[in-house]
C-alpha positions, 0 to 999 in steps of 0.5 A: 500500500505505502509503495503505491501511495509513495508512487502517487505522491511522487508523481503529483510532486513532479506534476506540481513542480515540488521538491519531495522527500519521503522518509520511512519509519518502517512501521515504528511509531518510535522511529516516526517520533524521532524523525519528526522531532528531529525535523522540527529541530533542524536548521533548515526544516521543510516548509510542509510535513505530511505524516501518519500520526502515531497515536501516542505521540501525535500531540507532541509531534504536531506541537513541535512542528507548529513551534518550528513553523512547519506546516503539518498534515497529520493522517490518523485512524478512526477504528470505530465510530467515535473512536479516534487514534490521532492528535487533539493538538491545540489550534495553530495556523501551522496545523493544516489538517488532521485527516481520519480514515474510518477503517470499518468504512475502508473494509466496507468499500473493499468488500463492495468493490470485490463483490462487484468485480466478482459479479461482473466476472460471473455475469449471467451465471447463477452462483452460490459461491464462497469468499475468503477474507484475508485481513491485514492483521489483528491490530485495531485497523485490521479488525475494523476493516474485517468488521466492515467486510463482514457487514457487507457480506451479511447484507447479501446471500449470493456469496458465503464468507468463509473464515477470515485469515490474517496476513500480518500486513505481509503481501507474501503471506496473503498470497500463500493464504489465498493459494491455500484457500483456493484449494480448500474452498473450490467454490470460491467466486 
């Protein structure tokens, strides 16, 4: 996911004539905190920073960036209605936006798109097929997406949702699990 997001961001930066530096924290909220706080203390800080907000440190990070006069956009996660994992920093002209992704809705959108593609592929044929949910992980975001997926499948009768398996956000593991599911459930649609 992040590789594709980075590619799209780089293409947009080229189109807009912007200099872009992408820094990866390797899924470590502690490394993310260190990188961003170092940016705030840098002699020549960037004008803008867009970052995925690690919940435990978001307020501290946004405050440091605002104090350094760095414009910031924090991307956070809402894992259930009303439950936010993001900063609640004091208002500042340097905090441009806090964007929240509803992971349950992401799961619903993914399931809806996959069902539409499966139905289009099977156009004209009757099917009582199975589907397997391969979730990213058992973390809050993965479980929330799984709830969204299950809610879509519960509203239709054409496809039977088999047990959900978890890939721990690793594409290779997801491919292995898909191959196992193809052999275990020959009626996968």
